[in-house]
LOLO-25568 format. One line per 4 residues: their letters; for each residue x, y, z of N, C-alpha, C. Coordinates in nm, 4 decimals. Layout:
// residues N
A) X/Y/Z/X/Y/Z/X/Y/Z | ...
END
This chain:
// residues 112
MDYK) -1.3534/-10.9618/4.7660/-1.3965/-10.8434/4.8133/-1.3365/-10.8099/4.9416 | -1.3061/-10.6746/4.9695/-1.2475/-10.6319/5.0902/-1.3535/-10.6017/5.1842 | -1.3721/-10.6725/5.2927/-1.4889/-10.6570/5.3806/-1.4491/-10.5503/5.4836 | -1.3332/-10.5385/5.5023/-1.2724/-10.4194/5.5902/-1.3105/-10.2796/5.5492
KSKA) -1.3403/-10.2595/5.4170/-1.3744/-10.1399/5.3671/-1.5291/-10.1118/5.3677 | -1.5996/-10.2154/5.4111/-1.7362/-10.1966/5.4079/-1.7884/-10.1108/5.5131 | -1.9026/-10.0392/5.4945/-1.9495/-9.9506/5.6050/-2.0454/-10.0167/5.6999 | -2.0447/-10.1429/5.6878/-2.1211/-10.2269/5.7910/-2.0778/-10.2173/5.9230
PVNT) -2.1691/-10.2011/6.0221/-2.1304/-10.1918/6.1584/-2.0791/-10.3339/6.2118 | -1.9931/-10.3171/6.3104/-1.9272/-10.4462/6.3719/-2.0353/-10.5040/6.4725 | -2.1048/-10.4010/6.5400/-2.2040/-10.4628/6.6305/-2.3446/-10.4646/6.5699 | -2.4320/-10.5196/6.6438/-2.5783/-10.5238/6.5978/-2.6345/-10.3862/6.6257
VTRN) -2.7110/-10.3554/6.5160/-2.7907/-10.2290/6.4899/-2.9381/-10.2549/6.4838 | -3.0186/-10.1898/6.5560/-3.1488/-10.1917/6.5489/-3.2131/-10.1078/6.4245 | -3.2749/-10.1840/6.3388/-3.3226/-10.1126/6.2125/-3.4820/-10.1147/6.2032 | -3.5363/-10.0134/6.1268/-3.6696/-10.0146/6.1135/-3.7180/-10.1215/6.0235
IMDL) -3.8153/-10.1963/6.0580/-3.8668/-10.3060/5.9597/-3.9146/-10.2490/5.8363 | -3.9813/-10.1315/5.8468/-4.0520/-10.0874/5.7247/-3.9366/-10.0416/5.6284 | -3.8295/-9.9914/5.6637/-3.7305/-9.9342/5.5766/-3.6694/-10.0612/5.5048 | -3.6643/-10.1745/5.5604/-3.6146/-10.3059/5.5021/-3.7087/-10.3510/5.3961
SNDT) -3.8401/-10.3315/5.4155/-3.9360/-10.3850/5.3237/-3.9896/-10.2851/5.2099 | -3.9199/-10.1734/5.2028/-3.9462/-10.0826/5.0965/-3.9131/-10.1311/4.9651 | -3.8205/-10.2096/4.9336/-3.7862/-10.2472/4.8061/-3.8719/-10.3655/4.7484 | -3.8930/-10.4497/4.8486/-3.9777/-10.5700/4.8249/-4.1299/-10.5690/4.8515
DNIY) -4.1590/-10.4782/4.9365/-4.2960/-10.4620/4.9911/-4.3426/-10.5850/5.0713 | -4.2318/-10.6618/5.1219/-4.2659/-10.7851/5.2033/-4.1446/-10.8080/5.2897 | -4.1542/-10.7900/5.4263/-4.0382/-10.8044/5.5073/-3.9810/-10.9465/5.5022 | -4.0652/-11.0531/5.4976/-4.0057/-11.1754/5.4829/-3.9242/-11.2044/5.3580
ESVA) -3.9710/-11.1466/5.2537/-3.8871/-11.1607/5.1370/-3.7594/-11.0827/5.1336 | -3.7687/-10.9738/5.2013/-3.6395/-10.9000/5.2309/-3.5375/-10.9662/5.3287 | -3.5985/-11.0469/5.4169/-3.5136/-11.1237/5.5025/-3.4535/-11.2476/5.4409 | -3.5398/-11.2947/5.3539/-3.4928/-11.4216/5.2696/-3.3689/-11.3794/5.1786
IIAK) -3.3869/-11.2623/5.1141/-3.2744/-11.2043/5.0343/-3.1514/-11.1786/5.1089 | -3.1626/-11.1095/5.2284/-3.0531/-11.0872/5.3083/-2.9791/-11.2110/5.3620 | -3.0690/-11.3162/5.3942/-3.0150/-11.4447/5.4365/-2.9266/-11.4987/5.3288 | -2.9943/-11.5196/5.2022/-2.9134/-11.5779/5.1034/-2.7848/-11.5096/5.0765
RANQ) -2.7786/-11.3850/5.0771/-2.6621/-11.2966/5.0527/-2.5621/-11.3308/5.1654 | -2.6066/-11.3360/5.2951/-2.5223/-11.3600/5.4042/-2.4464/-11.5063/5.3897 | -2.5385/-11.5967/5.3424/-2.4792/-11.7147/5.3208/-2.3587/-11.7192/5.2131 | -2.3856/-11.6412/5.0928/-2.2882/-11.6279/5.0064/-2.1554/-11.5656/5.0583
ISVE) -2.1711/-11.4497/5.1333/-2.0671/-11.3909/5.1952/-1.9882/-11.4798/5.2896 | -2.0559/-11.5574/5.3700/-2.0054/-11.6412/5.4728/-1.9203/-11.7592/5.3966 | -1.9628/-11.8063/5.2919/-1.8929/-11.9082/5.1992/-1.7669/-11.8453/5.1581 | -1.7751/-11.7269/5.1046/-1.6663/-11.6534/5.0462/-1.5613/-11.6198/5.1475
MKQD) -1.5935/-11.5799/5.2664/-1.5056/-11.5438/5.3765/-1.4349/-11.6707/5.4161 | -1.4994/-11.7718/5.4396/-1.4518/-11.9111/5.4743/-1.3498/-11.9568/5.3738 | -1.3704/-11.9552/5.2364/-1.2720/-11.9897/5.1501/-1.1521/-11.9054/5.1425 | -1.1642/-11.7707/5.1722/-1.0510/-11.6819/5.1764/-0.9554/-11.7223/5.2975
LSKK) -1.0337/-11.7490/5.4226/-0.9621/-11.7903/5.5545/-0.8850/-11.9326/5.5324 | -0.9579/-12.0153/5.4573/-0.8977/-12.1395/5.4374/-0.7673/-12.1367/5.3523 | -0.7770/-12.0570/5.2501/-0.6743/-12.0418/5.1606/-0.5425/-11.9912/5.2306 | -0.5658/-11.8851/5.3097/-0.4643/-11.8249/5.3854/-0.4035/-11.9172/5.4838
LAEF) -0.4909/-11.9914/5.5681/-0.4519/-12.0742/5.6690/-0.3841/-12.2040/5.6167 | -0.3991/-12.2303/5.4952/-0.3554/-12.3632/5.4237/-0.1924/-12.3495/5.3979 | -0.1602/-12.2278/5.4015/-0.0083/-12.1971/5.3819/0.0645/-12.2462/5.5076 | 0.0009/-12.2365/5.6257/0.0625/-12.2664/5.7648/0.0456/-12.4216/5.7907
ASYN) -0.0320/-12.4897/5.7107/-0.0623/-12.6353/5.7383/0.0729/-12.7160/5.7482 | 0.0731/-12.7799/5.8690/0.1837/-12.8809/5.8698/0.1254/-13.0283/5.8674 | 0.2021/-13.1102/5.7989/0.1490/-13.2396/5.7714/0.2234/-13.3508/5.8507 | 0.2478/-13.3040/5.9823/0.3091/-13.3970/6.0762/0.2007/-13.4804/6.1432
DSLE) 0.2245/-13.6011/6.1784/0.1195/-13.6837/6.2453/0.1361/-13.6669/6.4009 | 0.2464/-13.6117/6.4438/0.2575/-13.5919/6.5940/0.1733/-13.4847/6.6535 | 0.0924/-13.5110/6.7451/0.0108/-13.4179/6.8193/0.0895/-13.3315/6.9196 | 0.2112/-13.3905/6.9581/0.2886/-13.3123/7.0492/0.3484/-13.1873/7.0037
EVFE) 0.3844/-13.1737/6.8767/0.4357/-13.0596/6.8141/0.3167/-12.9552/6.7704 | 0.3040/-12.8525/6.8428/0.2134/-12.7406/6.8112/0.2815/-12.6158/6.7900 | 0.2716/-12.5745/6.6775/0.3408/-12.4432/6.6616/0.2495/-12.3298/6.6480 | 0.2934/-12.2312/6.7198/0.2029/-12.0964/6.7316/0.2522/-12.0000/6.6371
NREQ) 0.2179/-11.9857/6.5184/0.2689/-11.8881/6.4146/0.2047/-11.7551/6.4411 | 0.2967/-11.6567/6.4537/0.2276/-11.5138/6.4731/0.1609/-11.4805/6.3623 | 0.1820/-11.5007/6.2347/0.1216/-11.4659/6.1213/-0.0148/-11.5306/6.1159 | -0.0281/-11.6644/6.1523/-0.1577/-11.7296/6.1509/-0.2477/-11.6696/6.2640
IEIS) -0.1959/-11.6248/6.3754/-0.2663/-11.5649/6.4824/-0.3279/-11.4303/6.4213 | -0.2394/-11.3609/6.3541/-0.2928/-11.2205/6.3042/-0.4019/-11.2369/6.2018 | -0.3778/-11.3424/6.1158/-0.4776/-11.3653/6.0210/-0.6198/-11.4011/6.0807 | -0.6097/-11.4835/6.1879/-0.7388/-11.5157/6.2530/-0.8020/-11.4053/6.3327
RYYE) -0.7235/-11.3201/6.3796/-0.7776/-11.2010/6.4587/-0.8301/-11.1022/6.3549 | -0.7712/-11.0886/6.2445/-0.8307/-11.0062/6.1436/-0.9710/-11.0421/6.0949 | -0.9932/-11.1783/6.0833/-1.1318/-11.2274/6.0508/-1.2305/-11.2157/6.1706 | -1.1684/-11.2406/6.2813/-1.2596/-11.2238/6.3930/-1.3028/-11.0810/6.4209
KLPK) -1.2358/-10.9849/6.3699/-1.2720/-10.8337/6.3848/-1.3702/-10.7831/6.2771 | -1.3771/-10.8595/6.1801/-1.4624/-10.8291/6.0585/-1.6169/-10.8344/6.1021 | -1.6942/-10.7560/6.0300/-1.8373/-10.7628/6.0677/-1.8906/-10.8928/6.0232 | -1.9890/-10.9488/6.0836/-2.0508/-11.0792/6.0660/-2.1296/-11.0772/5.9183
PTLL) -2.1282/-11.1882/5.8560/-2.1906/-11.1800/5.7136/-2.3269/-11.1222/5.7325 | -2.4096/-11.1561/5.8288/-2.5472/-11.1060/5.8216/-2.5568/-10.9415/5.8287 | -2.4518/-10.8880/5.9006/-2.4483/-10.7419/5.9066/-2.3949/-10.6860/5.7693 | -2.3021/-10.7514/5.7126/-2.2610/-10.7000/5.5794/-2.3717/-10.7214/5.4843
ATQE) -2.4441/-10.8343/5.4805/-2.5525/-10.8430/5.3819/-2.6698/-10.7410/5.4066 | -2.7018/-10.7131/5.5379/-2.7948/-10.6077/5.5551/-2.7629/-10.4832/5.5082 | -2.6327/-10.4450/5.5321/-2.5833/-10.3190/5.4902/-2.5839/-10.2977/5.3408 | -2.5406/-10.4058/5.2676/-2.5612/-10.4130/5.1189/-2.7023/-10.4038/5.0698
FVDG) -2.7884/-10.4562/5.1514/-2.9317/-10.4530/5.1063/-2.9883/-10.3197/5.1273 | -2.9484/-10.2487/5.2390/-2.9859/-10.1121/5.2570/-2.9352/-10.0012/5.1671 | -2.8135/-10.0355/5.1286/-2.7481/-9.9558/5.0337/-2.7913/-9.9702/4.8774 | -2.8681/-10.0808/4.8456/-2.9193/-10.1052/4.7305/-2.8023/-10.1807/4.6353
QIYF) -2.7158/-10.2554/4.7010/-2.5947/-10.3082/4.6338/-2.6400/-10.4566/4.5886 | -2.7561/-10.5100/4.6393/-2.7868/-10.6581/4.6123/-2.8860/-10.6596/4.5041 | -2.8463/-10.7384/4.3971/-2.9380/-10.7542/4.2895/-3.0170/-10.8823/4.3089 | -3.1624/-10.8702/4.3048/-3.2443/-10.9662/4.3283/-3.3679/-10.9654/4.2313
RDPS) -3.4213/-11.0762/4.1903/-3.5390/-11.0762/4.1156/-3.6439/-11.1665/4.1642 | -3.7692/-11.1627/4.1263/-3.8787/-11.2596/4.1689/-3.9354/-11.3037/4.0377 | -3.8980/-11.4394/4.0180/-3.9493/-11.4895/3.8778/-4.1040/-11.4927/3.8787 | -4.1599/-11.5194/3.9848/-4.3090/-11.5313/3.9774/-4.3656/-11.3882/3.9540
KRQD) -4.3188/-11.2763/3.9829/-4.3710/-11.1436/3.9517/-4.3622/-11.1221/3.7876 | -4.2370/-11.1782/3.7326/-4.2075/-11.1578/3.6010/-4.3056/-11.2453/3.5084 | -4.3534/-11.3612/3.5552/-4.4404/-11.4448/3.4750/-4.5896/-11.3659/3.4922 | -4.6164/-11.2989/3.5930/-4.7408/-11.2332/3.5959/-4.7343/-11.1196/3.5055
EEEA) -4.6303/-11.0648/3.4830/-4.6138/-10.9240/3.3856/-4.6413/-10.9835/3.2463 | -4.5796/-11.1060/3.2117/-4.5793/-11.1540/3.0895/-4.7263/-11.2049/3.0406 | -4.8027/-11.2554/3.1366/-4.9466/-11.3045/3.1155/-5.0284/-11.1917/3.1025 | -5.0092/-11.0747/3.1574/-5.0948/-10.9548/3.1451/-5.0943/-10.8917/3.0167
END
């Protein structure tokens, strides 16, 4: 996923709690959903960064030789400028792009 194309803000935004709880009718459930999605995004971003930086890995044992690779610095700066995973997850939740389900509510419907 290209996180740069996301409409998520780079800085913290104050949000109305009631708007976040509209879909779930429970602010704590909404926060739990956002937190789980933020963890998924964080893992995905870390894997992408690790793949890109693995290309520059040197397997020398000497600590004296430290190479500053311009491309490596640019990749790091790119990831530093991206919105944080929590901001991305919150924006996805507000836009209705996160699929979630509550198994306990489904069991209640089947019993009725």
